N, C-alpha and C positions, 0 to 999 in steps of 0.2 A: 474779361468776359462782360458782355453787355446784358443788362436785365432783360428778362423775357417780356415780350409784348403782351397786352391783355389777351389777344387771341391764343397765343401759345400757353399762357397761364390757364386759360379755360380748357384747352386740349389736355393739359396735364391733369387738371381736376377731373375731367371725364375719364381719363385712364385710371386715375387713382380710385374713382368710384367703382369701376369695373373690377380692379384688383381687390379692393376691400370687400366687395360683395362676396367674393369667393374665398378669401384667405384672411381678411382682417377682422378686427374687433368691431362690434356694433357701434361703440363710441367713436372710433376713428371714422367709420363710414358716415355717421350722421354729422360729423364735424364738417363734411364737404358741402352741407346744405345750410342755407340761411335758417335763422331761428324760426321763421314763419313759412318755411318752404311748403309747397304743395306737390304731392307725388300721386299720379293717377295711372293705374294699370287696368287694362280691359280684362274681362273674364278669361280664364285659361282652363278650359274643360280638361285638357290633357293632364294638368296638374291638380285638378279639383279646386281651383281658386276662383272665387267670385270677383266681380268688379271691386277694385280697391281704390279709395280716395283717402289719402293720408295728409293731414295738415299739421305742420310743426314737427320739430325734431322728435318729440316724444312719441307721436303717432307713427312716424316713419320708422323709428327704432322698434316699436312694437310689431310692425309688419315684418321687419327683418327677423326678429326673434321668432315669429310664427313660422316663417318660411324655413328657418334653420331647424326649429323643433320638428317640423314635418319632413326634414331631410331633403328639401328641395334645393337648397343652396347653402354655401358657407363651408368653413373648414371641415374636412373629412368627408364631404359629399362627392368629391371628385367631379365638380362642375366648373365651367368657365364661361364668364361673360366676355365677349369680344366686341369692342366698339370700333367701327371703321367709317370711312367716307364722311368725315367730320367737316362740316362747314360752319364757320363762326362769323357772325356779324356783330361788331361792337356798335351799339346804338347810341351810347352816350359815354361820358366819363365813368359812369357807375352802373351801366346796364349793358347786357348783350344777349344775343340769341344764338342757339346752335341747333343744327340738325345733324343726326347721325344714324347710321345703320347698326343694329346689334344682331349678334348671333349668340346662341346659348348652346353649349355643348355639355353632354353628360357622359359618364363612364370614362373620364379622361385618363384614368390610371390603367385601364385595360384596353378597351376597344372604343376610342372616342367616337361619338356620333352626334350629329347635329340634332338638337331637340326643338329649336325655335329660331325664328327670324322676325325682325320687325324694325321699327324706327323709334327714335327719341326726338321729340320736339321740346327743347329745353330753353329756359330763360335763366340768366345769371345776374347777380348783383354783387357789387363790390361791398363787402361787409367786413368790418374790422381789418381792413387792409388786404383782404383776400377775395378772389373771385369764387363765389359759392353758388351752387345751384339753388334757384329760388322757385322754379316750377318745372316739373317734368311730366310730359304726357307720353305714355308708352303706347305704341300701336303694334299689332301683330300682323305678320304677312309682308 
């Protein structure tokens, strides 16, 4: 078996982030990000969420915990993040960019329904031998 290309490793990281947002631990989720990562999400009035800008794993983890405490996502909430239409551009030996479309489903154990659609503009860095997300800008719509 041949080793995965950087682009395929990045696609795997994106999939892992989506899975861990719904069913994983907070620690496993933030391990997918560089230590100094930046995560930006626009306001989401449907969910009562203001604009969020998180810097570093600790702040990103705090945001995940807040959303889980509010029942917005995470284990037991019956929600799913789906990431598709992923385009990866490796820009150097240690950096890359990716664009993707996301959909967010709720009530997945009973009557699944689409709750949101948007896009991710992501940047990646090779850190500690792994491609990790270093910057994410989330857009709705």
